[in-house]
C-alpha positions as CSV (number, residue, x, y, z in Angstrom):
1,X,38.7,220.3,158.6
2,X,40.0,218.2,155.9
3,X,41.0,220.8,153.9
4,X,42.9,222.5,156.9
5,X,44.2,218.8,157.4
6,X,45.6,218.7,153.8
7,X,46.8,222.5,153.7
8,X,49.3,221.7,156.5
9,X,50.2,218.2,155.0
10,X,51.0,220.9,151.7
11,X,52.8,223.2,154.0
12,X,54.6,221.0,155.5
13,X,56.2,219.0,152.2
14,X,58.4,222.1,151.8
15,X,60.7,223.0,154.7
16,X,63.2,226.2,154.2
17,X,66.1,227.5,156.0
18,X,67.1,231.0,157.4
19,X,68.1,232.1,154.1
20,X,65.0,230.6,152.2
21,X,66.8,227.8,150.8
22,X,66.0,223.9,151.1
23,X,68.6,222.5,154.2
24,X,70.0,219.5,154.6
25,X,69.3,219.5,158.6
26,X,69.4,216.2,160.9
27,X,66.0,217.3,162.0
28,X,64.7,217.6,158.1
29,X,65.9,214.3,157.2
30,X,64.0,212.2,159.7
31,X,60.9,214.5,158.9
32,X,61.4,213.0,155.6
33,X,61.8,209.4,156.7
34,X,58.1,210.3,158.6
35,X,56.8,211.6,155.8
36,X,57.8,208.4,153.1
37,X,56.2,205.9,156.9
38,X,53.0,207.5,156.6
39,X,52.4,207.5,153.0
40,X,53.7,204.0,152.5
41,X,52.6,202.4,155.2
42,X,50.3,204.3,157.0
43,X,46.4,204.4,157.3
44,X,44.4,205.8,153.7
45,X,42.2,209.1,154.5
46,X,39.7,207.3,153.3
47,X,39.1,204.3,155.9
48,X,39.9,206.9,159.0
49,X,37.2,208.9,161.4
50,X,37.3,211.9,162.7
51,X,36.6,212.3,166.4
52,X,34.7,215.5,166.5
53,X,34.0,215.5,170.3
54,X,36.4,215.1,173.2
55,X,38.2,211.7,175.2
56,X,35.5,209.3,175.7
57,X,32.6,211.0,173.4
58,X,29.5,209.5,171.9
59,X,29.4,208.0,169.3
60,X,27.7,210.2,167.4
61,X,30.0,212.6,166.7
62,X,32.6,210.8,164.9
63,X,32.1,211.6,161.6
64,X,33.5,209.0,158.5
65,X,35.1,210.3,155.9
66,X,34.0,208.1,152.9
67,X,32.7,211.4,151.9
68,X,35.5,214.1,152.3
69,X,36.6,214.2,148.3
70,X,40.4,215.8,148.7
71,X,43.3,216.6,146.5
72,X,45.3,212.7,146.9
73,X,48.8,213.1,148.6
74,X,51.9,211.5,145.8
75,X,55.4,210.5,146.7
76,X,57.3,213.2,144.6
77,X,61.3,212.0,143.6
78,X,62.3,215.0,142.3
79,X,61.2,216.9,145.9
80,X,64.2,214.0,147.2
81,X,67.1,214.9,144.4
82,X,66.4,219.1,145.2
83,X,66.8,218.5,148.7
84,X,70.0,216.0,148.7
85,X,71.7,218.2,145.7
86,X,74.7,220.1,146.9
87,X,74.0,224.3,147.1
88,X,75.7,226.4,144.4
89,X,77.4,228.3,146.4
90,X,80.0,227.8,149.8
91,X,78.0,226.0,152.7
92,X,77.2,228.0,155.6
93,X,78.5,225.8,158.2
94,X,81.8,225.0,156.4
95,X,82.6,228.9,155.7
96,X,81.5,229.3,159.4
97,X,84.3,226.5,160.5
98,X,86.7,228.8,158.3
99,X,87.4,226.5,155.3
100,X,87.9,228.3,152.7
101,X,87.7,225.6,149.2
102,X,88.4,228.4,146.8
103,X,91.8,227.2,146.0
104,X,90.6,223.5,145.0
105,X,87.4,225.3,143.5
106,X,90.5,226.6,141.6
107,X,92.4,223.7,140.8
108,X,89.8,221.9,139.2
109,X,88.7,224.5,137.3
110,X,92.2,224.8,136.1
111,X,92.3,221.3,135.2
112,X,89.2,221.4,133.6
113,X,90.5,224.6,130.9
114,X,93.7,222.4,130.1
115,X,91.5,219.2,129.5
116,X,89.1,221.6,127.2
117,X,92.9,223.1,125.1
118,X,94.8,220.0,125.3
119,X,92.0,216.8,124.7
120,X,94.1,214.6,122.3
121,X,97.5,215.0,124.9
122,X,96.4,211.8,126.9
123,X,95.2,210.2,124.5
124,X,99.3,210.8,122.2
125,X,100.6,209.7,125.2
126,X,99.3,206.5,125.7
127,X,99.2,205.6,122.2
128,X,103.1,207.0,122.1
129,X,103.8,204.2,125.3
130,X,101.9,201.2,123.5
131,X,103.9,202.0,119.9
132,X,107.1,201.8,121.8
133,X,105.6,198.7,124.3
134,X,104.2,197.0,120.9
135,X,108.0,197.7,119.5
136,X,109.7,195.9,121.8
137,X,108.0,192.7,121.7
138,X,108.1,192.3,118.3
139,X,111.8,193.3,118.9
140,X,111.9,190.5,121.5
141,X,110.0,187.8,119.3
142,X,111.9,188.1,116.3
143,X,114.8,187.4,118.4
144,X,114.0,184.3,119.9
145,X,112.5,183.5,116.2
146,X,115.8,183.7,114.4
147,X,117.4,182.0,118.0
148,X,115.5,179.0,117.6
149,X,116.3,179.0,113.5
150,X,120.1,179.0,114.4
151,X,120.0,176.6,116.8
152,X,117.8,174.1,115.1
153,X,120.4,174.4,112.2
154,X,123.5,174.3,114.1
155,X,122.6,171.3,116.5
156,X,120.8,169.2,112.5
157,X,124.6,170.1,111.4
158,X,126.8,169.3,114.4
159,X,124.7,165.4,114.3
160,X,124.9,165.7,110.8
161,X,129.5,165.8,111.1
162,X,129.3,163.0,114.2
163,X,127.1,160.5,112.2
164,X,129.4,161.1,109.1
165,X,127.0,162.1,107.1
166,X,127.7,165.7,106.6
167,X,130.8,167.7,105.7
168,X,132.7,170.1,107.6
169,X,135.0,173.3,106.9
170,X,138.6,172.3,108.0
171,X,142.1,174.5,109.3
172,X,144.3,171.6,109.3
173,X,147.5,173.9,110.3
174,X,145.1,176.1,112.7
175,X,143.9,172.1,113.9
176,X,147.0,171.2,114.9
177,X,147.8,174.6,116.6
178,X,144.8,174.7,118.4
179,X,145.3,170.9,119.9
180,X,148.7,171.5,120.7
181,X,148.0,174.4,122.9
182,X,145.4,172.6,124.8
183,X,148.2,169.5,125.0
184,X,150.4,172.3,126.0
185,X,147.9,174.0,129.2
186,X,146.9,170.7,130.5
187,X,151.0,169.8,131.0
188,X,151.2,173.4,132.3
189,X,148.3,172.7,134.5
190,X,150.2,169.3,135.8
191,X,152.8,171.6,136.5
192,X,151.1,173.8,138.8
193,X,149.8,171.2,140.5
194,X,153.2,169.6,141.5
195,X,154.7,172.9,141.9
196,X,152.0,173.8,144.6
197,X,152.7,170.2,146.0
198,X,155.8,171.0,146.6
199,X,155.5,174.4,148.7
200,X,152.9,173.2,150.7
201,X,155.6,170.3,151.5
202,X,158.7,172.4,151.9
203,X,157.0,174.9,153.7
204,X,156.1,172.2,156.2
205,X,159.3,171.3,156.6
206,X,160.7,175.3,157.1
207,X,158.2,175.6,160.4
208,X,159.5,172.2,161.1
209,X,163.3,173.9,161.0
210,X,161.8,176.7,163.0
211,X,160.7,175.0,165.8
212,X,163.6,172.5,166.4
213,X,165.8,175.6,165.8
214,X,163.8,177.2,168.9
215,X,163.6,173.9,170.8
216,X,167.7,173.6,170.4
217,X,167.9,177.3,171.8
218,X,166.3,176.2,174.8
219,X,168.2,173.6,175.3
220,X,171.6,175.1,175.2
221,X,170.1,177.8,177.8
222,X,169.1,174.8,180.0
223,X,172.0,172.4,179.5
224,X,175.5,174.1,180.8
225,X,177.0,171.0,180.0
226,X,175.7,170.6,175.5
227,X,175.4,174.4,175.6
228,X,177.5,174.6,172.6
229,X,176.5,171.4,170.9
230,X,172.9,172.8,171.4
231,X,174.1,175.8,170.0
232,X,175.7,174.8,166.7
233,X,172.6,172.4,166.0
234,X,170.2,176.0,166.6
235,X,172.1,178.2,164.5
236,X,171.8,176.0,161.6
237,X,168.9,174.9,161.4
238,X,168.1,178.6,161.9
239,X,170.5,178.7,158.9
240,X,168.6,176.3,156.9
241,X,164.7,178.1,157.5
242,X,165.6,181.5,155.9
243,X,167.5,179.8,153.1
244,X,164.2,177.8,152.7
245,X,162.1,181.0,153.6
246,X,164.1,182.3,150.5
247,X,163.4,179.3,148.1
248,X,160.2,178.9,148.9
249,X,159.6,183.0,147.8
250,X,161.3,182.3,144.2
251,X,158.7,179.0,144.0
252,X,155.8,181.2,145.0
253,X,156.9,183.8,141.9
254,X,157.7,181.1,139.8
255,X,153.7,179.4,140.6
256,X,151.9,182.7,140.5
257,X,153.9,183.3,136.6
258,X,153.1,180.4,135.4
259,X,149.1,180.8,136.6
260,X,148.7,184.1,135.0
261,X,150.1,182.3,132.0
262,X,147.6,178.9,132.0
263,X,144.8,180.6,133.7
264,X,144.4,183.9,132.3
265,X,146.4,184.4,129.1
266,X,145.3,180.6,127.4
267,X,142.7,180.7,128.6
268,X,141.7,184.0,126.7
269,X,143.1,182.2,123.8
270,X,141.1,179.6,124.3
271,X,138.1,181.4,124.4
272,X,138.6,182.9,121.5
273,X,138.7,179.8,120.0
274,X,135.8,178.4,121.0
275,X,133.9,181.8,119.2
276,X,135.7,180.4,116.4
277,X,134.3,176.9,116.6
278,X,131.2,178.0,117.1
279,X,131.3,180.5,113.8
280,X,132.7,177.2,112.2
281,X,129.7,175.5,113.4
282,X,127.3,178.3,112.0
283,X,129.0,178.8,109.0
284,X,128.4,174.6,107.6
285,X,124.8,174.9,109.1
286,X,124.1,177.7,106.8
287,X,126.5,176.3,104.0
288,X,124.9,173.4,103.7
289,X,121.1,174.9,104.1
290,X,122.5,176.8,100.6
291,X,123.6,173.7,99.1
292,X,120.2,171.6,99.6
293,X,118.2,174.9,98.4
294,X,120.6,175.2,95.3
295,X,119.4,171.1,94.1
296,X,116.0,172.0,94.5
297,X,113.4,173.9,92.3
298,X,113.8,176.8,90.4
299,X,110.1,178.6,91.1
300,X,109.6,182.5,92.9
301,X,109.0,181.3,96.0
302,X,112.9,179.0,95.8
303,X,114.9,181.6,94.3
304,X,113.3,184.6,97.5
305,X,114.5,181.5,99.8
306,X,117.9,180.6,98.0
307,X,118.7,184.5,97.7
308,X,117.6,185.0,101.5
309,X,120.1,181.5,102.2
310,X,123.0,182.9,100.4
311,X,122.8,185.9,102.7
312,X,123.1,184.4,105.9
313,X,125.9,182.3,104.1
314,X,127.7,185.2,103.5
315,X,127.4,186.9,107.0
316,X,128.0,184.1,109.0
317,X,131.3,183.4,106.4
318,X,132.6,186.5,107.2
319,X,132.4,186.5,110.6
320,X,134.2,183.2,110.1
321,X,137.3,184.4,108.4
322,X,137.3,187.3,111.0
323,X,137.4,185.0,113.7
324,X,140.4,182.0,112.2
325,X,142.2,185.8,111.7
326,X,141.8,186.7,115.1
327,X,142.9,182.9,116.1
328,X,146.1,182.5,114.4
329,X,147.3,186.1,116.1
330,X,146.8,184.9,119.4
331,X,148.2,181.6,118.8
332,X,150.9,183.3,117.6
333,X,151.7,186.5,120.2
334,X,150.4,183.4,123.1
335,X,153.6,181.1,121.6
336,X,156.2,183.8,122.2
337,X,154.8,185.5,125.0
338,X,154.6,182.0,126.5
339,X,158.9,181.4,125.2
340,X,159.4,184.9,127.1
341,X,158.2,184.4,130.1
342,X,158.9,180.2,131.3
343,X,162.6,181.5,129.9
344,X,162.7,183.6,132.9
345,X,160.8,181.3,135.6
346,X,162.4,178.6,134.8
347,X,165.8,180.0,134.9
348,X,164.9,181.4,138.3
349,X,163.3,178.0,139.6
350,X,166.9,176.2,138.6
351,X,169.6,178.7,140.2
352,X,166.8,179.3,143.6
353,X,166.9,175.0,143.8
354,X,171.0,174.4,143.0
355,X,171.5,177.5,145.4
356,X,169.8,176.4,148.1
357,X,170.7,172.3,148.3
358,X,173.8,173.7,147.5
359,X,174.1,175.3,150.7
360,X,175.2,178.8,148.7
361,X,173.3,181.3,150.3
362,X,175.1,184.5,148.4
363,X,174.0,182.7,145.2
364,X,170.6,182.5,146.4
365,X,170.7,185.8,147.6
366,X,171.5,187.0,144.5
367,X,169.3,184.9,142.4
368,X,166.3,187.1,144.0
369,X,167.5,190.3,143.4
370,X,168.3,189.3,140.1
371,X,164.8,188.0,139.1
372,X,163.0,191.1,141.4
373,X,161.7,188.3,143.7
374,X,160.5,189.8,147.1
375,X,160.2,187.7,150.1
376,X,157.1,188.4,152.2
377,X,158.1,189.5,155.8
378,X,157.3,186.6,158.3
379,X,153.5,186.2,159.5
380,X,152.3,188.3,156.4
381,X,150.1,185.7,155.3
382,X,148.1,186.1,158.8
383,X,145.4,187.5,158.6
384,X,144.7,190.9,160.5
385,X,143.1,190.8,164.0
386,X,140.6,193.5,162.3
387,X,139.9,190.1,159.4
388,X,139.6,187.6,162.1
389,X,136.6,189.9,164.2
């Protein structure tokens, strides 16, 4: 009887499906868990008894099993691995649901085939990216290093000049022209401020004259006994307002031209002058560095440093001379342009002011035509209703 029980256990150990292969059905998983529980925590066969009789039979029918010798039941982990491993072919359940895996299998096979043919392509791309990143990092590090050395030398030279311990390169003629330009720019900026203030005040006066003329016109219609007097004054104020608008156009043209000269032409020249002064400071810094190295020892290492300092000195000297030439040329052209522009604008300002206060409307209009000054129509400075929204 014990042999039959053991044979059943051995038979239950290998479940098969309808195709003769091991399956992974839910009932198989539950059977597997039951077997594991029996093997781990179940009763020992040597300590159990087999009842030969029916329920409630005599004790004599109980046969101890300690004398039964049978094969022991061992846990086989390879059996579980075989059950959990995927089948080599397509699953019957997936196939019955209409899912085709041939495309994915072919894609995997093509990827594996490509990897076998080109084993080093991915490594080569990774290596190229790393080399580019390393090159960019080294270039940035060199740039920061050069900037730090240059800043240190220029700062040292600047403090040496301020405290009177260092020498500086001076072009007396060019420095005098630069000082004149800065002084001229400051004075022209003052002209711009005053002319802008004149425009503001004169515009307020013209608006007041316009309002006064409208009031005189209204009173001339409502006061029959003073109709002529109010009418004369209304016409005079309207004429003054018209001439005032012409004068405002001339002054605005004057301010616009001077503003272009000061804040664009002169400012461009001053930017070049600033670059020239920075180049001069760098040139003196590297010149002082070369002089200090020339006074030191002349061993092999010192000669290498002197040669490098000589190269840097020559580079900054060429830059300094180039910018000095650019500044000289720009100052020359700026002076010519300034004389030409200011000659025209000062003549316009004089003629317009004289004609207005002389009450010569015809001369004022001729002045505007002569200098090609176009008056803006009333209300053109106000934003449109679209811009106000």
